[in-house]
C-alpha positions as CSV (number, residue, x, y, z in Angstrom):
1,M,-19.9,34.1,-10.3
2,K,-16.6,34.0,-8.5
3,K,-17.8,30.9,-6.6
4,L,-18.6,29.1,-9.8
5,L,-15.3,30.0,-11.3
6,F,-13.5,28.8,-8.2
7,I,-15.4,25.5,-8.2
8,L,-14.6,24.9,-11.9
9,L,-10.9,25.6,-11.2
10,L,-11.0,23.2,-8.3
11,I,-12.6,20.5,-10.5
12,L,-10.0,21.1,-13.2
13,A,-7.1,20.8,-10.7
14,G,-8.6,17.6,-9.3
15,Y,-9.0,16.1,-12.8
16,L,-5.4,17.0,-13.7
17,L,-4.1,15.5,-10.5
18,W,-6.1,12.3,-11.1
19,K,-4.8,12.1,-14.7
20,Y,-1.2,12.5,-13.6
21,W,-1.6,9.7,-11.0
22,W,-3.6,7.2,-13.0
23,H,-2.6,7.8,-16.7
24,G,1.2,7.8,-17.1
25,D,2.5,8.6,-20.6
26,A,6.0,8.9,-22.1
27,E,6.7,12.1,-20.1
28,I,5.3,10.8,-16.8
29,A,6.7,7.3,-16.4
30,R,5.3,5.2,-13.5
31,G,8.6,3.5,-12.9
32,Q,8.2,0.1,-14.5
33,E,12.0,-0.2,-14.9
34,L,12.3,0.2,-11.1
35,F,9.3,-1.8,-9.9
36,Y,10.3,-5.2,-11.2
37,D,13.2,-7.4,-10.1
38,R,13.9,-5.4,-6.9
39,V,13.2,-6.1,-3.2
40,W,11.0,-3.4,-1.7
41,I,10.6,-3.0,2.1
42,D,8.6,-0.6,4.2
43,H,11.4,0.2,6.6
44,M,14.8,-1.1,7.7
45,P,14.2,-3.3,10.8
46,Q,15.7,-1.9,14.0
47,S,15.9,-5.2,15.9
48,E,15.6,-9.0,15.4
49,T,12.0,-8.9,16.3
50,D,11.0,-5.8,14.4
51,T,8.4,-6.9,11.8
52,F,8.7,-5.2,8.4
53,Q,6.8,-5.6,5.1
54,V,8.5,-7.0,1.9
55,M,7.3,-6.9,-1.7
56,A,8.9,-8.1,-4.9
57,A,7.7,-8.9,-8.4
58,V,10.1,-11.0,-10.6
59,T,10.1,-10.8,-14.4
60,E,11.8,-14.2,-15.0
61,Q,8.6,-15.8,-14.0
62,P,5.5,-13.6,-13.6
63,V,5.4,-14.2,-9.8
64,G,5.8,-12.0,-6.7
65,I,5.5,-12.0,-3.0
66,F,4.0,-9.9,-0.1
67,Q,5.7,-10.8,3.2
68,A,5.5,-9.6,6.8
69,T,8.6,-10.8,8.6
70,S,11.1,-10.3,11.3
71,R,14.3,-12.3,11.7
72,W,12.4,-15.0,13.7
73,K,8.9,-15.1,12.4
74,G,7.1,-14.3,9.2
75,Q,4.1,-14.8,6.9
76,Y,4.0,-14.5,3.2
77,E,1.6,-14.8,0.2
78,M,2.8,-15.4,-3.3
79,F,1.0,-14.0,-6.3
80,M,1.1,-14.3,-10.1
81,Y,0.8,-11.2,-12.2
82,K,0.0,-9.8,-15.6
83,T,1.4,-6.4,-16.5
84,R,-1.2,-3.8,-17.6
85,G,1.2,-1.1,-18.9
86,D,3.6,1.1,-17.0
87,G,2.1,1.8,-13.6
88,A,-0.5,-1.0,-13.6
89,I,-0.4,-4.7,-12.7
90,E,-3.1,-7.4,-12.2
91,L,-2.4,-9.7,-9.3
92,M,-3.8,-13.2,-8.8
93,Y,-3.3,-15.0,-5.5
94,P,-3.3,-18.8,-6.3
95,Q,-4.1,-19.9,-2.7
96,S,-7.4,-18.0,-2.5
97,R,-8.0,-17.4,-6.3
98,E,-8.6,-13.7,-5.5
99,S,-7.4,-11.2,-8.1
100,E,-7.1,-7.4,-8.0
101,K,-5.9,-4.5,-10.2
102,V,-3.1,-2.6,-8.6
103,R,-1.5,0.8,-9.6
104,Y,2.1,1.7,-8.7
105,R,4.5,4.5,-8.9
106,A,8.2,4.0,-8.4
107,W,10.8,6.8,-8.6
108,K,14.3,7.8,-7.4
109,C,14.2,9.4,-4.0
110,N,16.3,10.1,-1.0
111,E,14.3,8.9,2.0
112,K,15.2,6.9,5.1
113,R,18.7,6.0,3.7
114,F,17.0,4.5,0.5
115,Q,17.4,5.7,-3.1
116,Y,14.1,4.4,-4.5
117,C,10.4,4.9,-3.4
118,L,7.3,2.9,-4.4
119,E,3.7,3.8,-3.8
120,V,1.1,1.0,-4.3
121,A,-2.7,1.6,-4.6
122,G,-5.4,-1.1,-4.7
123,A,-3.5,-4.0,-3.1
124,S,-5.2,-5.8,-0.3
125,R,-1.9,-7.2,0.9
126,G,1.2,-5.4,2.0
127,T,1.5,-1.7,2.7
128,K,1.1,1.4,0.6
129,K,4.7,2.7,0.6
130,Y,8.0,0.8,0.2
131,Y,11.6,1.7,-0.2
132,S,14.6,0.1,-2.0
133,A,18.3,0.9,-2.5
134,E,21.1,0.2,-4.9
135,G,22.1,-3.4,-4.5
136,M,18.6,-4.6,-3.7
137,E,18.0,-5.8,-7.3
138,I,17.0,-9.4,-7.6
139,G,19.6,-11.8,-9.2
140,T,22.3,-9.3,-9.9
141,H,24.6,-9.6,-6.9
142,S,26.7,-12.1,-5.0
143,L,26.2,-12.8,-1.3
144,V,29.2,-10.6,-0.4
145,E,27.8,-7.7,-2.4
146,A,24.3,-8.2,-0.8
147,Q,25.9,-8.2,2.7
148,A,27.8,-4.9,1.9
149,V,24.5,-3.3,0.9
150,A,22.8,-4.4,4.1
151,K,25.7,-3.1,6.2
152,H,25.4,0.3,4.5
153,L,21.6,0.5,5.2
154,L,21.8,-0.6,8.8
155,P,22.3,2.2,11.4
């Protein structure tokens, strides 16, 4: 009887965790206001040849990019998207005509000198975790302001 009760509690805990991750509501926002119009990177490059991952989705046009780059070399793939509610987005890659449903969660954090964190699930491109900071918004800063942000983030 105790084993059955333990298994039921384990199943209930798993269900609640799944519901928290995949079904955001008004109380548990998935971070739509942070996800769009912001540059996301997986780490701050430590040298000119350090390859890092970049991701961005722009609201002015429903387009975005996944990019792996260093200062000297890089690859990218653009995507078009449709929003599917807070925490969900459908990506379509025009070059290959592939599409996929992606879940995300963006929140304020304090990790690796960044103020924002992003977890992505279901994307076949890019990485699973990204970071951003104040000043990495798209289209809101001058070049001088962007350089000041970069200077603050670099060691």
